[in-house]
Each structure stands twice: as structure tokens, then as C-alpha cells.
C-alpha positions in Angstrom: -4.6 -162.5 -129.0 -4.6 -162.4 -132.8 -1.7 -165.3 -132.7 -4.4 -167.3 -130.1 -7.3 -166.7 -133.0 -5.2 -167.6 -135.6 -4.4 -170.5 -134.7 -7.9 -171.8 -133.2 -8.7 -173.4 -136.1 -6.6 -176.6 -135.2 -9.1 -176.9 -131.8 -11.3 -179.6 -133.5 -8.3 -181.7 -134.6 -6.6 -181.9 -131.3 -8.1 -185.2 -130.3 -8.9 -186.5 -133.6 -5.8 -188.1 -133.5 -6.9 -190.9 -130.8 -9.6 -192.6 -132.7 -7.5 -192.8 -135.8 -4.7 -194.5 -133.6 -7.3 -196.7 -131.7 -8.9 -197.6 -135.0 -6.1 -198.5 -136.7 -4.2 -200.4 -133.8 -7.6 -202.4 -133.0 -7.8 -203.1 -136.9 -3.8 -203.8 -137.3 -2.7 -204.9 -134.0 -5.1 -205.4 -131.6 -3.4 -208.0 -128.9 -0.5 -204.7 -128.6 -3.0 -202.3 -128.8 -5.3 -203.5 -125.9 -2.3 -203.4 -124.0 -1.5 -200.2 -124.2 -5.3 -199.3 -123.3 -4.7 -197.0 -120.3 -2.4 -195.1 -121.9 -4.5 -194.1 -124.7 -7.2 -193.7 -122.6 -4.9 -191.2 -120.4 -3.7 -189.5 -123.7 -7.4 -189.0 -124.6 -8.3 -187.1 -121.4 -4.7 -185.4 -121.8 -5.7 -184.1 -125.6 -9.1 -182.9 -124.5 -7.5 -180.5 -121.5 -5.7 -179.0 -123.9 -8.7 -178.5 -126.1 -10.2 -176.7 -122.6 -7.2 -174.6 -122.0 -7.7 -173.0 -125.7 -11.3 -173.1 -124.7 -10.8 -170.8 -121.3 -8.0 -168.7 -123.0 -10.4 -167.7 -125.8 -13.6 -167.1 -123.4 -11.2 -164.9 -121.2 -10.4 -162.8 -124.0 -14.0 -162.7 -125.0 -14.6 -161.2 -121.7 -11.7 -158.6 -121.7 -11.5 -157.5 -125.3 -15.2 -158.1 -126.4 -14.1 -159.4 -129.9 -15.2 -161.4 -132.6 -12.7 -163.6 -134.9 -13.9 -165.6 -138.1 -11.5 -167.2 -140.3 -12.6 -168.3 -143.8 -10.9 -170.1 -146.3 -12.5 -171.5 -149.8 -12.7 -175.5 -150.1 -14.2 -175.8 -153.8 -14.6 -173.0 -155.9 -16.7 -173.8 -159.5 -17.6 -170.4 -161.3 -20.2 -168.6 -159.3 -20.4 -171.6 -156.9 -17.9 -171.4 -153.5 -17.9 -173.7 -150.4 -16.0 -172.1 -147.5 -14.8 -173.8 -144.3 -14.4 -171.6 -141.4 -13.5 -171.0 -137.8 -15.8 -168.5 -136.3 -15.1 -167.3 -132.5 -18.1 -165.4 -130.7 -19.3 -165.5 -126.8 -21.9 -168.4 -127.9 -18.7 -170.4 -129.4 -17.0 -169.5 -126.3 -19.7 -170.9 -124.1 -20.3 -174.0 -125.8 -16.4 -174.9 -125.9 -16.3 -174.4 -122.4 -19.3 -176.9 -121.7 -18.0 -179.6 -124.1 -14.7 -179.8 -122.7 -15.1 -179.5 -119.1 -18.0 -182.1 -118.6 -16.2 -184.2 -121.8 -13.3 -184.2 -119.5 -15.1 -185.2 -116.5 -17.2 -187.9 -118.5 -13.7 -189.4 -119.8 -12.1 -189.4 -116.5 -15.1 -191.2 -114.8 -15.4 -193.8 -117.5 -12.1 -195.1 -117.4 -13.5 -196.9 -113.9 -17.0 -197.3 -114.9 -15.8 -199.1 -118.3 -12.9 -200.8 -117.0 -14.5 -204.3 -117.0 -16.0 -204.0 -120.5 -14.2 -205.5 -123.4 -14.6 -202.9 -126.0 -13.2 -200.2 -123.6 -10.4 -198.7 -126.0 -13.3 -198.7 -129.1 -15.5 -196.7 -125.9 -12.8 -194.0 -125.9 -12.4 -193.6 -129.5 -16.0 -193.2 -130.0 -16.0 -190.6 -127.3 -13.2 -188.6 -128.5 -14.4 -188.9 -131.9 -17.7 -187.3 -130.7 -16.0 -184.5 -128.8 -13.8 -183.3 -131.8 -17.3 -183.4 -133.9 -19.0 -181.3 -131.2 -15.7 -178.8 -131.0 -16.3 -178.3 -134.8 -20.0 -177.9 -134.8 -19.9 -175.2 -132.5 -17.2 -173.1 -134.0 -18.3 -173.6 -137.7 -18.8 -170.5 -139.6 -21.6 -171.5 -142.2 -24.6 -173.3 -142.2 -23.1 -176.2 -144.6 -20.4 -176.9 -142.4 -22.8 -177.3 -138.9 -24.2 -179.6 -141.1 -21.3 -181.6 -141.9 -20.3 -182.1 -138.2 -24.6 -182.3 -137.0 -24.1 -185.4 -138.9 -21.1 -186.5 -137.7 -22.5 -185.9 -134.0 -25.3 -187.8 -134.8 -23.4 -191.0 -136.2 -21.2 -190.8 -132.8 -24.6 -191.0 -130.9 -25.6 -193.6 -133.0 -22.5 -195.8 -132.0 -22.6 -194.8 -128.3 -26.1 -195.6 -127.8 -25.8 -199.1 -129.7 -22.3 -199.6 -128.2 -23.7 -202.8 -126.3 -25.0 -203.8 -129.8 -25.6 -207.9 -128.8 -28.6 -206.8 -126.4 -31.5 -206.7 -129.4 -33.0 -203.7 -127.1 -30.1 -201.7 -127.4 -29.9 -202.3 -131.3 -33.8 -201.5 -131.4 -32.8 -198.1 -129.4 -29.8 -196.9 -131.5 -32.0 -197.4 -134.5 -34.8 -195.5 -133.2 -32.5 -192.7 -132.3 -31.1 -192.9 -135.7 -34.3 -193.0 -137.6 -35.8 -190.2 -135.5 -33.0 -188.0 -136.0 -33.1 -188.5 -140.1 -36.3 -187.3 -139.9 -35.4 -183.7 -138.3 -31.8 -183.6 -140.3 -33.4 -184.2 -143.6 -35.7 -181.2 -143.2 -32.2 -179.1 -141.9 -30.9 -180.1 -145.3 -34.0 -178.9 -147.1 -34.2 -175.6 -145.0 -30.2 -175.3 -145.7 -30.7 -175.5 -149.5 -33.7 -173.6 -149.7 -32.3 -170.5 -148.1 -29.1 -171.0 -150.1 -31.4 -170.5 -153.3 -32.6 -167.6 -152.0 -29.8 -165.4 -150.8 -26.7 -167.4 -152.8 -24.5 -167.7 -149.4 -24.4 -170.0 -146.2 -22.5 -167.6 -144.2 -24.1 -166.7 -141.2 -23.7 -162.8 -141.4 -24.3 -162.4 -145.0 -27.4 -165.0 -144.7 -29.0 -162.7 -141.8 -28.7 -159.5 -143.6 -29.8 -160.7 -147.2 -32.9 -162.2 -145.7 -33.5 -159.3 -143.4 -33.3 -156.9 -146.8 -35.6 -159.2 -148.8 -38.2 -159.1 -146.2 -37.7 -155.2 -145.7 -38.3 -155.0 -149.5 -40.9 -157.0 -150.2 -38.5 -158.9 -152.9 -39.2 -162.9 -151.7 -42.0 -165.2 -151.2 -42.7 -165.0 -147.3 -44.2 -168.1 -147.2 -41.3 -169.9 -149.0 -38.8 -168.2 -146.4 -41.0 -169.1 -143.2 -41.0 -172.9 -144.9 -37.6 -172.7 -145.1 -37.1 -171.7 -141.3 -39.6 -174.6 -140.1 -37.6 -176.8 -141.8 -34.3 -175.7 -140.2 -35.6 -175.8 -136.5 -36.6 -179.1 -137.4 -33.1 -180.2 -136.9 -33.5 -178.8 -133.6 -36.5 -180.5 -132.7 -34.8 -184.0 -133.3 -31.5 -183.0 -132.0 -32.8 -181.5 -128.4 -35.7 -184.4 -128.4 -38.4 -181.8 -128.8 -42.2 -182.7 -129.3 -43.1 -184.6 -131.4 -39.6 -186.1 -132.2 -38.6 -186.7 -128.4 -39.2 -190.2 -128.5 -35.7 -191.5 -129.0 -34.1 -190.0 -125.8 -35.6 -192.2 -123.6 -34.4 -195.5 -125.4 -31.1 -193.8 -125.8 -30.7 -194.6 -122.0 -29.5 -198.0 -122.9 -26.1 -196.8 -123.6 -23.6 -196.7 -121.2 -24.4 -194.3 -118.5 -21.3 -191.6 -119.0 -22.7 -191.6 -122.5 -25.9 -190.3 -121.3 -24.1 -187.6 -119.1 -21.9 -186.2 -121.7 -24.1 -186.8 -124.6 -28.1 -186.8 -123.5 -27.7 -184.4 -121.1 -24.7 -181.5 -121.7 -23.7 -181.5 -125.2 -25.4 -183.3 -128.4 -28.9 -182.5 -127.2 -27.7 -179.1 -126.8 -26.6 -178.9 -130.0 -30.0 -178.1 -131.0 -30.4 -175.4 -128.6 -27.2 -173.9 -129.7 -28.3 -173.9 -133.5 -31.8 -171.9 -132.7 -29.6 -169.5 -130.6 -27.0 -169.2 -133.6 -29.9 -168.7 -136.0 -32.3 -166.5 -133.6 -31.6 -163.3 -135.8 -33.0 -165.2 -138.6 -35.9 -166.2 -136.9 -36.7 -162.6 -135.4 -37.3 -161.2 -138.9 -40.2 -163.9 -140.3 -43.5 -163.2 -138.9 -44.8 -166.0 -136.0 -41.3 -168.2 -136.3 -40.6 -167.0 -132.9 -44.4 -167.6 -131.5 -44.1 -171.4 -132.7 -40.7 -171.6 -131.3 -41.9 -170.9 -127.9 -45.1 -173.2 -128.2 -42.8 -176.3 -129.1 -40.8 -175.7 -126.4 -43.4 -175.1 -123.8 -45.2 -178.4 -125.2 -42.1 -180.2 -124.4 -41.9 -178.8 -121.3 -45.1 -179.8 -119.7 -45.3 -183.5 -121.6 -41.6 -184.0 -120.6 -42.2 -183.0 -116.6 -45.6 -185.6 -116.8 -43.7 -188.5 -118.1 -41.1 -188.1 -115.7 -43.9 -188.7 -113.0 -43.9 -192.5 -112.9 -41.0 -193.8 -114.4 -39.3 -196.7 -113.1 -36.1 -196.8 -114.8 -33.7 -194.1 -112.8 -31.9 -193.0 -116.3 -35.5 -192.9 -117.9 -36.6 -190.7 -115.5 -33.5 -188.4 -116.0 -34.0 -188.2 -119.4 -37.6 -186.9 -119.5 -36.1 -184.7 -117.1 -33.9 -183.5 -119.8 -36.2 -183.6 -122.3 -38.5 -180.9 -120.1 -35.3 -178.7 -119.2 -34.4 -178.5 -122.9 -37.9 -177.4 -123.3 -37.5 -174.4 -121.3 -34.5 -173.3 -123.1 -36.3 -173.7 -126.4 -39.4 -171.6 -124.7 -36.7 -168.8 -123.7 -35.5 -168.7 -127.3 -39.2 -168.3 -128.6 -39.7 -165.6 -126.0 -36.7 -163.6 -127.1 -35.0 -164.3 -124.1 -31.5 -165.6 -125.5 -29.6 -164.6 -122.3 -31.7 -167.1 -119.8 -31.9 -169.7 -122.4 -28.1 -169.6 -122.5 -27.9 -169.2 -118.7 -30.2 -172.5 -118.4 -27.9 -174.6 -121.2 -24.7 -173.8 -118.9 -26.5 -174.7 -115.0 -28.6 -177.1 -116.5 -25.3 -179.1 -118.3 -23.2 -179.6 -114.9 -26.5 -180.2 -112.8 -27.9 -183.0 -115.1 -24.5 -184.2 -116.0 -23.8 -184.8 -112.0 -27.3 -186.5 -111.7 -26.3 -189.0 -114.5 -22.7 -189.7 -113.2 -24.4 -190.0 -110.1 -27.0 -192.6 -111.3 -23.9 -194.5 -112.6 -22.5 -195.0 -109.8 -25.8 -196.1 -108.0 -26.0 -198.7 -111.0 -22.7 -199.9 -110.4 -23.4 -200.3 -106.6 -26.6 -202.3 -107.6 -24.8 -204.5 -109.8 -23.4 -206.3 -107.2 -26.5 -207.1 -105.8 -28.9 -208.0 -108.9 -25.9 -208.7 -111.2 -25.8 -207.2 -114.8 -29.3 -206.7 -115.5 -30.3 -202.7 -116.6 -33.9 -203.8 -115.9 -32.9 -204.5 -112.5 -29.9 -202.5 -111.6 -31.7 -199.4 -113.3 -35.0 -200.1 -111.5 -36.2 -197.9 -108.7 -38.3 -199.8 -107.4 -35.5 -202.4 -106.5 -33.7 -199.7 -104.7 -33.6 -197.8 -101.3 -31.7 -197.4 -98.4 -28.5 -196.7 -100.4 -27.8 -193.8 -98.2 -25.6 -195.7 -95.5 -24.0 -197.2 -98.7 -23.1 -194.7 -100.8 -23.3 -191.6 -98.9 -21.0 -189.6 -101.1 -22.9 -190.2 -103.9 -26.2 -189.4 -102.3 -24.8 -185.9 -101.6 -24.0 -185.6 -105.0 -27.2 -186.7 -106.1 -28.9 -184.5 -103.5 -27.1 -181.5 -104.7 -27.9 -182.1 -108.3 -31.7 -182.4 -107.2 -31.6 -179.3 -105.4 -30.1 -177.4 -108.2 -33.0 -179.0 -111.0 -35.9 -178.3 -108.4 -34.9 -174.4 -108.1 -34.1 -174.4 -104.8 -31.3 -171.5 -103.9 -28.3 -171.1 -103.9 -27.8 -173.8 -106.5 -27.2 -173.2 -110.4 -30.6 -173.7 -112.0 -32.3 -171.7 -109.4 -31.2 -168.6 -110.9 -31.6 -169.6 -114.9 -35.1 -170.9 -114.0 -36.4 -168.4 -112.0 -35.3 -166.0 -114.8 -37.1 -167.9 -117.3 -40.4 -168.2 -115.5 -39.8 -164.1 -115.0 -39.8 -163.6 -118.6 -42.2 -165.7 -119.2 -45.0 -163.6 -117.4 -43.9 -160.8 -119.5 -44.5 -162.9 -122.7 -47.9 -164.9 -121.9 -49.5 -165.1 -118.8 -50.6 -168.4 -120.0 -47.5 -169.7 -120.7 -45.9 -168.4 -117.2 -48.6 -170.6 -115.5 -47.6 -173.7 -117.5 -44.1 -173.2 -117.0 -44.3 -172.7 -113.1 -46.9 -175.6 -112.8 -44.1 -177.6 -114.7 -41.4 -176.0 -112.1 -43.4 -177.6 -109.3 -43.6 -180.9 -111.2 -39.8 -180.8 -111.6 -39.4 -180.5 -107.8 -41.9 -183.3 -107.3 -40.3 -186.0 -109.4 -36.7 -185.1 -108.6 -37.3 -185.8 -105.2 -39.3 -188.6 -106.0 -36.4 -190.3 -107.6 -34.2 -189.3 -105.0 -36.5 -190.7 -102.2 -37.1 -194.1 -103.9 -33.2 -194.6 -104.4 -31.8 -193.3 -101.3 -34.2 -193.6 -98.3 -36.0 -196.3 -96.8 -34.7 -199.7 -96.5 -32.7 -201.8 -99.2 -34.7 -204.0 -101.3 -33.0 -207.5 -101.0 -32.5 -209.4 -104.2 -33.5 -212.9 -103.4 -32.4 -216.5 -105.3 -34.5 -219.5 -105.1 -32.3 -222.9 -104.8 -32.9 -223.8 -108.3 -31.2 -220.4 -109.7 -33.9 -218.5 -110.7 -34.4 -214.8 -109.7 -37.0 -213.0 -108.5 -37.3 -209.7 -106.6 -39.2 -208.7 -103.4 -39.4 -205.4 -103.3 -40.5 -203.0 -100.6 -42.7 -199.9 -102.5 -43.9 -196.9 -101.1 -47.3 -196.6 -103.6 -49.6 -193.9 -103.7 -52.1 -195.9 -104.9 -53.2 -197.7 -101.9 -54.4 -201.3 -102.8 -53.5 -200.9 -106.2 -50.1 -202.0 -105.3 -51.3 -205.6 -106.3 -52.1 -204.0 -109.8 -48.3 -203.9 -109.8 -47.4 -207.4 -108.8 -47.8 -210.5 -110.9 -47.6 -213.8 -109.3 -45.8 -215.4 -112.0 -42.7 -216.5 -110.3 -42.5 -220.1 -108.6 -39.9 -218.6 -105.9 -43.0 -215.7 -105.2 -45.3 -219.1 -104.8 -42.7 -220.4 -102.7 -42.5 -217.8 -100.3 -46.9 -217.8 -100.3 -47.1 -213.9 -101.4 -50.6 -212.4 -100.7 -51.5 -209.3 -102.7 -54.4 -208.7 -100.6 -53.0 -208.0 -97.5 -51.1 -205.1 -97.8 -47.3 -205.6 -95.6 -44.2 -204.2 -96.5 -43.0 -207.0 -98.6 -46.3 -208.1 -100.0 -46.0 -211.2 -97.7 -48.0 -212.8 -95.0 -44.6 -213.2 -92.9 -42.0 -210.5 -94.0 -38.2 -211.4 -94.4 -36.1 -208.5 -93.9 -32.5 -208.3 -93.4 -31.3 -206.0 -90.3 -29.8 -203.3 -91.8 -28.7 -201.6 -88.6 -26.5 -204.7 -87.9 -23.8 -203.8 -90.6 -20.0 -204.8 -89.9 -17.1 -204.1 -92.4 -17.7 -207.1 -94.6 -19.3 -206.7 -97.6 -22.0 -209.8 -97.3 -24.9 -210.3 -95.3 -26.4 -213.6 -94.3 -29.7 -214.8 -95.1 -30.2 -218.3 -93.1 -33.7 -219.1 -94.6 -32.8 -218.7 -98.1 -29.7 -221.9 -97.8 -26.8 -220.0 -96.5 -26.7 -217.8 -100.0 -24.4 -214.6 -99.4 -25.2 -211.5 -100.9 -23.2 -208.6 -101.4 -23.7 -205.0 -100.0 -23.6 -201.9 -102.7 -20.3 -200.1 -102.2 -19.5 -196.9 -102.9 -17.9 -195.8 -106.3 -13.7 -195.1 -105.8 -12.1 -192.1 -106.6 -11.8 -192.0 -110.1 -15.7 -191.9 -110.3 -15.9 -189.5 -107.0 -13.8 -187.0 -108.1 -15.6 -186.1 -111.6 -18.4 -186.0 -109.4 -17.1 -183.7 -106.9 -15.7 -181.3 -109.7 -19.4 -181.2 -111.3 -20.8 -180.5 -107.9 -18.8 -177.8 -107.4 -19.9 -176.2 -110.6 -23.5 -177.1 -109.6 -23.2 -175.2 -106.1 -21.2 -172.1 -108.1 -21.7 -171.8 -111.6 -25.1 -169.9 -111.2 -23.6 -166.9 -109.5 -22.4 -165.6 -113.0 -25.7 -164.5 -114.2 -26.7 -164.0 -110.2 -28.1 -160.2 -110.4 -26.1 -159.9 -107.0 -23.1 -160.2 -109.4 -23.5 -157.0 -111.3 -21.0 -154.6 -111.9 -20.7 -150.7 -112.3 -22.2 -151.2 -116.0 -25.3 -153.1 -114.2 -24.2 -155.9 -116.0 -23.3 -159.5 -115.0 -20.5 -161.9 -116.0 -22.7 -163.5 -118.6 -24.6 -160.2 -119.7 -21.1 -158.9 -120.3 -19.7 -161.5 -122.3 -22.5 -161.6 -124.4 -21.8 -157.8 -125.3 -19.8 -158.5 -128.4 -21.8 -160.8 -129.9 -23.7 -159.8 -133.3 -26.5 -162.2 -132.9 -27.6 -160.8 -129.3 -28.1 -157.1 -129.4 -31.7 -157.3 -128.5 -30.7 -159.4 -125.5 -27.6 -158.2 -123.9 -28.7 -155.0 -123.0 -29.7 -156.1 -119.3 -30.9 -153.8 -117.0 -29.9 -153.9 -113.2 -32.4 -155.9 -111.3 -34.6 -154.7 -108.7 -34.4 -156.3 -105.2 -37.7 -156.4 -104.1 -38.7 -157.4 -107.7 -36.4 -160.1 -107.8 -37.2 -161.3 -104.0 -40.7 -161.3 -105.3 -40.2 -163.8 -108.5 -37.9 -165.7 -106.2 -40.1 -166.2 -103.2 -42.8 -167.5 -105.7 -40.9 -169.8 -107.5 -39.0 -171.4 -104.8 -42.2 -171.9 -102.9 -43.6 -173.8 -105.8 -40.7 -175.9 -105.8 -40.8 -176.9 -102.0 -44.4 -177.5 -102.6 -43.6 -180.1 -105.0 -41.1 -181.6 -102.8 -43.3 -181.5 -100.2 -45.4 -183.6 -102.1 -43.2 -186.2 -103.1 -41.8 -186.7 -99.4 -45.6 -187.0 -98.3 -46.1 -189.7 -100.7 -42.8 -191.6 -100.9 -40.9 -190.6 -98.1 -40.2 -194.1 -95.5 -41.3 -192.1 -92.3 -45.3 -192.1 -94.7 -44.7 -195.4 -95.2 -47.2 -196.7 -92.5 -49.6 -194.9 -95.2 -49.9 -197.9 -97.2 -51.6 -199.6 -94.3 -53.8 -196.9 -93.3 -55.0 -195.2 -96.6 -54.2 -191.5 -96.1 -57.5 -190.2 -97.3 -59.4 -191.7 -94.7 -58.8 -189.0 -92.5 -60.2 -186.0 -94.7 -62.6 -187.4 -97.3 -65.5 -189.6 -98.0 -64.8 -193.2 -99.5 -66.5 -192.2 -102.5 -64.8 -189.5 -103.5 -61.1 -191.5 -102.0 -62.5 -194.1 -104.6 -62.7 -191.6 -107.6 -59.2 -190.2 -106.5 -57.6 -193.3 -106.6 -59.1 -195.1 -109.3 -59.8 -192.3 -111.8 -57.6 -189.3 -111.4 -54.1 -191.3 -109.8 -54.3 -194.1 -112.3 -55.1 -191.9 -115.2 -51.8 -189.8 -114.4 -49.7 -193.2 -113.6 -51.1 -194.7 -116.9 -50.6 -191.5 -119.2 -47.2 -191.2 -117.7 -45.7 -194.8 -117.1 -46.8 -195.5 -121.0 -45.0 -192.6 -122.6 -48.1 -190.3 -123.0 -49.0 -193.6 -125.6 -47.5 -191.1 -128.0 -44.6 -193.9 -129.0 -48.3 -196.5 -129.2 -49.6 -193.6 -131.6 -46.6 -193.7 -133.7 -46.3 -197.5 -133.9 -50.1 -197.9 -135.0 -50.1 -194.4 -137.3 -46.4 -195.0 -138.8 -45.0 -198.0 -138.6 -48.0 -200.3 -138.8 -49.1 -197.5 -141.6 -46.0 -197.7 -143.5 -46.3 -201.7 -142.8 -49.4 -202.0 -144.6 -48.2 -199.5 -147.3 -44.9 -201.9 -148.2 -47.4 -204.6 -148.2 -50.0 -203.2 -150.5 -47.0 -202.2 -152.8 -45.7 -205.8 -152.7 -49.1 -207.2 -153.5 -49.6 -204.3 -156.5 -45.9 -205.2 -158.1 -46.7 -208.9 -157.5 -50.3 -209.3 -158.7 -50.6 -206.2 -161.2 -47.4 -205.3 -162.5 -45.9 -208.8 -162.8 -49.1 -210.1 -164.3 -49.3 -207.4 -167.1 -45.6 -207.8 -167.7 -46.3 -211.5 -167.9 -49.4 -211.6 -169.8 -47.8 -209.4 -172.2 -44.7 -211.8 -172.8 -47.4 -214.7 -172.8 -49.9 -212.9 -175.6 -46.6 -212.2 -177.6 -45.7 -216.0 -177.7 -49.1 -217.3 -178.7 -49.5 -214.6 -181.2 -46.1 -215.9 -182.5 -47.1 -219.2 -182.4 -50.2 -218.9 -184.4 -48.6 -216.8 -186.7 -45.7 -219.1 -187.6 -48.1 -221.4 -189.3 -49.0 -218.7 -191.6 -45.4 -219.1 -193.0 -45.4 -221.9 -195.3 -43.2 -220.8 -197.6 -45.4 -220.8 -200.8 -45.1 -217.4 -202.5 -48.8 -217.9 -204.1 -50.0 -218.1 -200.7 -48.2 -214.7 -199.6 -49.6 -212.8 -202.5 -53.2 -214.0 -201.7 -52.9 -212.6 -198.5 -51.6 -209.6 -199.9 -54.2 -209.2 -202.2 -57.0 -209.8 -199.8 -55.4 -207.5 -197.4 -55.6 -204.4 -200.0 -58.7 -205.2 -200.7 -60.0 -204.8 -197.3 -58.1 -201.6 -197.0 -59.6 -200.2 -200.5 -63.7 -201.0 -199.9 -63.7 -200.6 -195.9 -61.1 -198.0 -194.6 -60.9 -195.9 -197.7 -64.7 -195.2 -197.8 -64.9 -194.5 -194.3 -62.0 -192.2 -194.7 -63.5 -190.1 -197.5 -67.0 -189.8 -195.8 -65.5 -188.4 -192.6 -63.7 -185.6 -195.0 -66.7 -184.7 -196.4 -69.0 -184.3 -193.5 -65.7 -181.8 -191.9 -66.1 -179.9 -195.1 
């Protein structure tokens, strides 16, 4: 065991040669390097698999021997200052290493096919390998300054990967938004680190926790300053894990390639904020009100993320807001002191959400066969539907992930989310009600995404004779006649088809043209005779290179939840996850988990599952194609009066829809208050510098010029004139200044 631990410091450097080789090769020998691109991608997967084997070995040793290993060496020594780097292996590190390596390897395998068409294939794998190295270094760091070093490297890799397709302006804006938003949190994180070092003189976790605890206990430190430093540390987690109010970067980050969303923005980088709070939990516990503030931020994020996911049209942005909400559950659990349930949900959510993002990537690939390469169309759920017959395997995997996120047993996220909901009732009934309500919203918006994508009929992408593209889509709308608000008659081809938005037909047309989806042959195209014999490809299922990683993640989604299941308890009354957390010095208050009473568990599970099924029922009622006739028969006609129906549709439903679709108006608020405010401040500063500062300086220059010009005429070169001017000055001084001075002195005496 010691032999393995002693050489575990090399883990972060195992995958580091890949970005070095690819970067150097593309710089010096680009043509030759591109010829070996498949070999280099295989090598990146192989090296990451070695890291995974190391991580599995360390995890097994953690479970069997209950030990913690820390290795520290000095990097810089100057008088009393010593900067140390080290490697810490404890249960938290082991859990994160397993997540990073397993999900990372599946995403790399998946990316081999997903990115095979892209000219930046090698650059993509270089960025990914560098990110994996940075993330492994972050979770295995033994002190705050080392975490901050890798924290910034992870942010840099995220910036590069979000802006991978940097030629598109929207992508450039997205990566800049992510970079600037994270800089706000990271600057606060750095200030918090410096403040704590000033107080304690140490950055090592064990020493830091003990010193702060003793200082507070002995009342020898300013509690307000310690609280401020802790809040600044937490600001780094707020930005990295997309918590309110620094969450605005995450949905825009979906402009990057889909494998990036699966790895960075679902399972690893966004989980770094949760990891940081869990690592610093002993510090936060001893400071008053910090834990309550963390729980409040998590609760607000839980509800906000769920409401913003309700009306998103982009499938990846819907999943992004879902990620934001689930990360809020983890932060909420940490704020309540339930570190075990937070880490449990971190594990289950990582595999389930990675599966969903990879499934969305398969869907996007299939849609690109119809609409061409256009993110605004291939990711738009309004243009999807009826994909069940074309991508049946992807549908099964996506459904498994959807059921897991919705909290349906026996899938992974059910066990962890149910535990968080149970803990919330013990913490605060108000928090519990909001958390349970959000669980129902989660089931609703996840099945909304599923139904809009896979059920119904395929929404055909038309092309007119001039080559201009348009989309006539079949949308199951819950707004009744409001569907006309979502359609703009601005396209000449739509005018050619004589759209009548007042008549609520499936395609909003007087005459419906729909391909016969039951007549599907082995050919991958279908023929529409009234569109000048243009052939369109059908969506196609992904190949095995993309399906196998999804299969592995689906297996995790099915079975990983049982590691924390109350039915998996051993003689000590502990499940595998609780047993793993026993040796950690940072979870002493959380790992003594008692045996769960079977009746209590079934009661809690019945309540949470009922909420989930209610959300699924509402989503099915509004979006499942079997109810599509409700578009023509307003479903409220049967039960309520017309006046109330109009208020419900025009006031409540539209209000919720506008709130969700417009991101809660938070981006607009930031644009008005921050972006516009900073621009006005910059314009005022420019005006003040140009019109005030410059004019003062220029005025001094001009005045000295004119003064010099006037004085030069006094210098005629005649000594008698100089003597006369000198005597005149003395006369003024003697008869005017001296009497005034003598009078002043006499008055003061």
C-alpha cells in the first residue's frame, strides 16, 4: 500500500505528455502530426485509463484500510515563508479521481467519432488531456495555493474548449462570458486565500482548520474578518459550480462541442465548486452563519435552475439549467451539514448527466443530417420529434438518464436526491417544501425534453427552390391559440406555402404536407414530390464508438446508486459509501450514519416518487403526441369558464414561459446594470480625461508659453533697466509687505 501511495504523486502528470506532444507537433511538424492523429487520440485514452487504474487501486485501499496519505515537499523557502506542494489522498480525493477518470475516458472514446470530421481534432484532444491533468491535480492538492493553481488551469482549459469553434461570433462571446464571470469568483477566492494566510500563516488544510478553530474558540481573532475571508473562498465555488448569482455563463457554455458539456459542464469542472466546499467544510462549520448562507445559495439555485429549464428550446441549454439546479442540491446539502448525501448526489448526477449530454450529442449528430450544420436548428427541440424509430438505442439511454434525474427508483439519482430531501425536512420545513417542489419541476422539464425530442412525428426541414431554408415544425403547444405568437411570417417560403397562423393545424398550414413516417424503407432518404424532387436524409443512429461509452454510463446510471442504498448496509449499519468516508478527517460529523428504518425510508421514498410521477404526468399531458388534439380543442374548455381560461393562459402561463425563456431576466439585468453601467462609467472617464485633465495640462502648457513670451520682452540686455526693476521690487517689498507683516506680529502678541 505504501509503495502505491508513495508514487501516487505522478498521477496528475501521466496524461500531460499528450498536450505537449500534440502542441509541439502541430507547431513544428503539422502535416506529419495530423497523419498520426488516431494514434495520438488512442494514446490519450490509454494514458487516462492508467490513471483510472491508479484511482481504482487507491479507492479499494481506502475502503479496506481506512487510511489517509499526505506527501508534502517544499518548493520555495525564504526566511519564514515556505511554499509547499503536496499530494493528499483521502476518501474525497478517491471519489473525485474515479469520477474524473471514468467519465473522462468515456468522453474521449465518444469524441473520437463525434469530432472526427473536425479540422481541430488533435487540438481538441490536446485540450481535453490538459484539462484531465489539471482536474486530477486539483482534487489531489494538499493546500489552498496549490488548489488555486490548478483551479486556474481548469478554468483556462474550459475557456479554450468553450471557444473551440472560435470563428463563430456567438462562441467567442460565450467563452468570454464564462471567462469574465469566473474571474469574478476566482478573484474573491484568491483574496480569501490571502486573508486566511495572513491570519493563520499556513495554507495546509489540517493546520488551517486547527488554527482557525483555536483562534475563534479563544476569541483572539476578528470574527467579521474571518467570516469575510470564508465568504470570499465560497465565491470561487459559486462561480465554478454556476450558483446564483454567477450562474449566467453555464448555458452559454453549451456553444462548445457536446463532449465538453458532458465532461466539463456536467461531471467534473462544475463539480469542482462542490469539491471545494466539501474540502473546506470543517472551516465553514466553526464560523457562524456561513453554513446557513451556503444552504440559502444552494436553495435559490435549485429553484432558479429548475424554473429556467422549463421553456428552453435548445436541448443542451435545457440540460445545462438542469445541471445548475442539481448542483444547487449538492450545495444545499453541504450547507445543511449533510456532506455524505451531497457527495452521493455528486456521484449519481455525474454519470446520469454525462449520459444525457452524450445522448444529446447523438441526437444533434442525427439532426445535422437533415438541417445541416446549424446549432440553432440541430439543437432546437422545436424541430425534433419522432426520433424513436431512427435512434432507438439513443432513446433508451436518454430515457434511463431522464428517469434517473427525475428521481424514479431504482435509478441512481433517486437514492441520493431522496436522501437530500429527507435531510432537508430535518433542517427546515420551508427549505424542504421548496426542494420537494423543485423535484417535481425536475421530473416535468426532463420529460418535456424527452417527449419533444423522441415522441410524435419527425419535423421535416424544407428547402425551397431558391436554396433558402426554413422550418415548418409540429409543436405541441400548451398555449392554445398562443402558438401564433411563436411563429413569424418573415420567410418567403412560408408565404409560398400560405401559412395561416389563425388556423391551428399541425403545421400551421391550410393544407398539411407531412411525410408518411410509417412507410420507411432501408434507404436513408425520403422523397417529397411537391418540393421539386428534393431528397432529404433520415436521422441515423450513431456508430458503436459513440454508443459503447453511452452503454457504460447507462450501466453506472442503473447500478451506482446502490452504493449508498439503505438496503446495502453491512453488519456495522453502514453502506459502502459511509464506510468509505470513515477515515476522512473532514467528515467526522457526517460518516456515523445510522441504519435507516425501513418504514421511514419507504414513507420518504413514496412521497418523493409521488412528486416525480406528478411532474411526469403533467409533462405527458401537455407534450405527449397522443394529446396533440388538445391544440385544436383547448383542454380547459371541459372544466373551466372562458374568463378563467383566458387569465390562466394569458397571465400565468405566458408569465412563466417568458420568465423561463428569458432566463429570469437576470442576463438583461446584468446587461443594463453592469455592462451598460461600466460602459457609461468608461465613457464618463474618457470624457473627464479628455475634457478636464487634458485641458488643465494643455492650459498650463499654453500659459507657460504666453508667460515666457511676455517676459522675454523685458530682457533688453541693458543693465540700467535691470537695476531699475530690482529697485522697484525692493520698494514694493519694503513699503507694502513689511508693514503688513509687522502689524500682524503686533496683533498676535
